[in-house]
MARKOLFI-174975 format. One record per atom (N, C-alpha, C): x, y, z. Coordinates in pm, whole numbers, plus 50000, padded with zeros to 5 digits. Example, Ala and Ser with C-alpha at 12.3 -4.5 7.8 and 13.67 -1.06 7.14 Angstrom:
<recs>
513194943150780512304955050780513204967050780512854977550708513674989450714512905000350787
</recs>
This chain:
<recs>
897744655965346896054643765434896404630065322896054619865429896164611465393894854606965247894814599965173893964599665064892464595165120891484601665073890034596365094889144593165027888104586665036887454580464967886574591164927885964594864768885114606864781883464604464734882594607764806881114609564792880744619864685880464616964561879724624964512878144624764521877574637264619876444641964647875344641664625874164636364564872974643264481872014645364602871654656064556870604665564622869264670964570868224671464621867444684564558866884692264676866784703864609866064716364713864514710664738863924719064801862044717564832861424717964734862204727264607861464729764463861834718664392862744710864400863004700664321864254698964212864784710464234866144716064194867144707264212868134700264109868944691664148870254699464182870994692964254872304695864357873494684264334874384690464289875214680164278876874682764292877464676364399878514683064523879814672164511880844671264524881934663464556882174665264715882594655864824883044656764930883804646664971885214645465001885954637365073886154634665201885624642365263885264640465418883624624365404884224614265383883534601865361883804590165405882714579865446883044569565499882374557465509881894546965524881034535465530881314534265675880294533965780880134533265898879994520965974879034512965897877994500465935877384496865798877224481065836877184473765685875854469965758875214466165882873624457865922873434471066041872654480466024872164488065875872994494065794872954495665655874434504265581874284514665610875134517765660875114537065710876944540465640876114554165557877374562765517877644575465603878544582265635878454594665699879154601265594878644615365562879654624065474879624638465558880494647265509880394658265606880424672365499879624679665484880024690665443880124701465493881884708165525882314713965621881724732365596881444736965676881264752465711882224759165616881944770065523882684777765442883854782065527885014780765507885984788765592886154805565610885894812165463886254825665427884814832565471883894828565495882514833765572881564826265597881994816165665881334806565758879494802565702879484801765536877864795365487878134784465501877044777765456877034762965443876824763965313877004747565284876454745165153875154738365109874964742064995873884736064892873254725064948874514713864950873984703864976873194698265122873914707265238873934704465369872564710365362871944721565292870844725165327869624720665252870054713365157869024703665062868544689865155870044684665190869834673065285869074675165430868914683865461868224691865608866584692565551866874698265475865224703565414864334687665361865074680265273864394671065197864834654065261865994651165324866084642565417866644630665363866764634665236867414620465089868584629165007869304618365008870414618564891871114604964842871744612864730872394597064642873684601564673874734586664709875814588564720876474581064548877204588364506877764579664379879044579764393879854571064357881364566464389881764573764293883324575764312883664585564190885034575864133884864567764039885694563663947886884572763853888074566163824889034573863781888314578563639887214573763558886924578663436885804594563461885774594963569884604608563590885374613963672886634616963735887444625563813887544637263817887414640463683887834657763562886644659463605885404652963548884064656063615883964662763715883914653963809883724654263939884074667364037885544670263994885994680264007885524693863969884994692363859884204704363811882684708663838882784695263925880804700163964881644702264120882414706864203882994717964288882644729564264882654729364143882764748664149881424754664221881674761264321880714767564359879404777364301878854770264173877884777564141876824785364211875954791464134874794801364229873894789864264873484797864324872074784864385870974784264279870554766564219869844767064137870664761964023871744766263987872424762363877872444746063875872654741163777872464727563806873954719463763874714716363868875744709063808876104698663766874874683663787874684675763657875264684963484874494691363467874804699463312875794707163310876654716063438877574724263431878714705863415878884698463464879974688663485879594676863386878434677363309878134670063155877704656263231877364654763356876434640963381875644638063345874594629063376873824619463289872854621763447871724623563433870584624763595869824611563528869944603463633869014589263644868214589463739866824584863715866044587463811866334579063886865894577064064866264569264138864204561964180865404551464243864104541064254863414548564376863934548964486863314551264610863464563164711863994572564655864504588164691864014597364580863804610364600863594619764488865234622864423866324626164467867294630364432867714622764284868844626964194868894617564079870134610264111870484602364055871804595864022872554598863900873974597463928874844599963840874974587863739874584586863619874404574163519875854565263513876784577363466878524575663477879184568563589878394569463701879204559263846878914549263850879934542563908879514524463870879084523063981878714530264105877994522464205877244535164255875574538964262875134551064304874454543464438874194550064571873394543064686872304556564707871264549064699869994558264787869814563364913869884571164951869984573565108868844581065178868204577365299867844586565352868514589765487868354604365486869094609365598868314604865739869424597965799869004594265955869194605566090870264614166041870824627066146871384633966109871524646866114872774657066106873734660166190874484657766257875364662866351876424673666314875724689066404876684698066362878164695466475879064693466378880234699266503880684710766554880004721366498880234732366532879904742566449880034758966468879474769866416880454779266360881734777166372882464783866295882924780266184883774787966107884034784065974885024775065973885034763465911885634750365905885014741865965883894741766030883264731866100882684723766054882354708666057882014700665943880444699066017879534688365947878494687565973878124673265916877754661266006878134646565955876624644465922876244640265843875324638265770875404621065734874364614465875874524602565864873184593965744873474588165684872674582765588872534566765601871324563965581870524548565565871034542765387871264534365354871004534265222869934522865187869124527665104867764519965086868054514364987869234518564861868764512464736870164516264682870484500864637872484501664535872224499064451872404505764336872904500164212874544499764169874794489464037875904482464032876124480163909877244488463852877134487463725878114469263700877244460063606877544447363621879394445363569879724458063480880864459063441881964461163542882024463063666882644463563722882684448663874881834439063791881414429563895882744414463862883344406063921883954395763895883224383763862883314372863838882984358863769882164355963886882354357964018881774358164141880514360664174880174377864085879174386064083879544392264232881034393764253881464403364401882194414664278882474429264344882724435764313884204434764287885014441364203886274437664140887304452964145887934453764280888624467064297889334473964195889784462364074890724470463975889934472563855888304465863852887824472463737886714483063785886674487863930885854495364021886864510863976888134509263986888794521863968888774530664026888624535764164888254540164222889364551064251889134564564317889784575364295889754583764439891194584464511890904589764613891214604464653890834619064737891544628364750892524627864873893834637464806894084637064930894564651964942895634657664970895854669665017896024678964919895484697064887895244704064785894864701164691895974700264565895104694164467895324680964404895934666964494896114659664475895074650064475894954638964437894414625964431895364611864426894634602164417895244589164428894414582464363894884571164279893974563864217894584550364248893074542864325893544534864389894354516664380893514515164222894224503264129895774503864121895944513864082897744518064101898314510764178897894513164289898904509264450898184503364525897464489264453896634477764512897414469064570897694465664720897984451064692897174444964874897724429464832896524422664956897484418065071896714419565188897364414365341896394402265364896374389365361895584381365418894884386565521893574384065555893134390865680893934381565831894034381465957893914380166037892934369266118891634374366108890474368366118890364352866070891194355465931890764338865864891524331265947892544334466013893544322566056894094328666173894934319566245895344326666391896754325566392897564334566330898884335966315899654334066432901054325366445901534321866547901854336766577902144351366565902514360366607904184364066589904384374266572906064377166559907034374866743906084375666822906584371866978907284357066955906314347266906906874332266894907594333266759908124341066701909504337666608910554336766690911474326466619912654324266668913114336366695914514341666767915314354766830916254353466696916374346966630917534352166505917184355866404915694351766406914114361866284913644372366331913544375366463912904384466532913624394966526915034392666552915884400966603917214404766477916464399566331917664402366206917714415966216918954417666093919564429966047918804435065903918304420665863917854423265720916334425465736915814414565799914404413365760913514425365857912394432365770911884446665812910744441865865910084452865955908554449566038907634444065939907414445865820906534439265745906904426965689908054425465690908684408265661907724401465783908494408165906908234397566054906234397566052906154408066011904144406066002903624393565925904414394665817904094380165698904664371665805905624368965827906134353065880905284351066005904684360466097903884354166201902824357466172902144356966051900784356565988900534338465956901484332865965901484320365931900644312566073899974300366017899264291666182900104277066201901224277166124902254269666140903424268566054904634258466096905944261766015905934252465938906654252765790906884241465755907374230665799907054218565791907184207565829909294202365806909664196265888910914194865854911414185065751910204176965646910654168865532910594180765464909474192765457909284199265353910614210265330910984215765491912434222665431913454214065399913644201765405914974191865363914834191565230913214186665165912844187364997913684203964941913094215464994913634226064952914884225264944915724223365080917034221465053917754213864935917084201864882917744195664795917864201964678916504209564653916744215164522917264229464526917904234264642918214245364656919304242964750920324236164730921724234164824922504243964827922654253264743923304269964748922684273264916921674273464946921344279265087921874276865190922444261465160922614252765299924084262065336924994265965274926294276265317926404287165288925474292965292925044305365280924944312965449925754326265405925414330865557924204334965588924044337065734923054337665786922434353765709922834365165714922684376365656922284373165473922974368765452922514359465301921044354465273920604345165405919874337365374918814345665369918684354765525917634368265579917534377365398918544376165336918394383565220917344378665106917534366765119917354354064997915664355865062915394353365156914324356465250913584367865249913824380565201913054389665248912874393065091913354385664981913304390664832912084381964807911954367864887910894362464893909534367164942909684375765042908444377165117908234390765035908764397064977908354410764882907264403164790907634392764712906934385264663905414374864702905404378564843904394372264925904744357364901906024351964893905884334164877906414330865008905464334065141905704336265317906304317965320905674307765204906204294765302907484291365227907694301065117909734294865054910104301065189909774313365198910964325265312911084311065406910294310165464910454302465637911384293965597911124282165449912184274665437913684278865425913994288765418914704296265381915554299465490914224308065586915004306165713915414296265829914574284765803914774270465898916084264465796916554267465678917654258265626918484259565769
</recs>
C-alpha cells in the first residue's frame, strides 16, 4: 500500500480517562474550514470497535498529533491493544499536555498538535474491517518553533514526518523529498507544444517531457547561441547524444539549460 500520513489521536472517555492510538487512514480534506478525517476501522477478527471511536462519539473531541521520525517507535508501541482504561501515554512514554480548547491531552513530543472538535462520524459498514470516518474541525493548532524556517513556514525537512506503508513498513518523508514547480503558478506550454523531435525522443522520459512542457516560454535565439559558444561540442553531437545530455540536465532540474541543448 502507498505511504500514508499518520494521525496519533488522543481522546478521553466520559470519565476523563485518556487514550492514545495511531491511525494511518488519515488526511487533510479542507483548509477553510480546516477539516481532518481519520478512520478507526472495525476489527476484522471480532468486529469490535476501537476505544478512540467510542471516545470520539461520546465526547466529540480529539487531538491529532503528527508523527515525526523521532517518535515513530513510541507511536508504534501506543498502537498496542491495551485493556480499557490503560493509559497509552504512560505505556509509550509520551508526555501529556493540557489542551487549550478541548479536553483530550496533547502529545508534547509531537511537533504539531491539532485540537479538534468532531463534526460528524460516518459509518462505512457494519462488518469487520469497515471504516468509520471521524470528520474533525481544527479549533487550535500548536507548532513547535524548531520546525519553522526563517519565514515562519513549516520546513518539511525539519518536520521529518513518517508515513505508514503496508505490513510493518514505514517511510521517512525527508529521505525522498523532491520538488516539482506547481503548474498553477505559471502556464506551461504543455507537452503537446513540444517539437516532434523532442516529444518522440527515444531518450527523454515522460518526466523529462513534463519538465520541458512546464516552461512558459522557450529560451530565445541569443541565449541558445551564447550557450553554444560556451559549449561548442554540443553543435556536432548526434541527436541522441544531445538528448542524453539534456536528460542529465533535467535530472538536476536545470530545465533552461536542457532546452538550450535541445534547441541547438
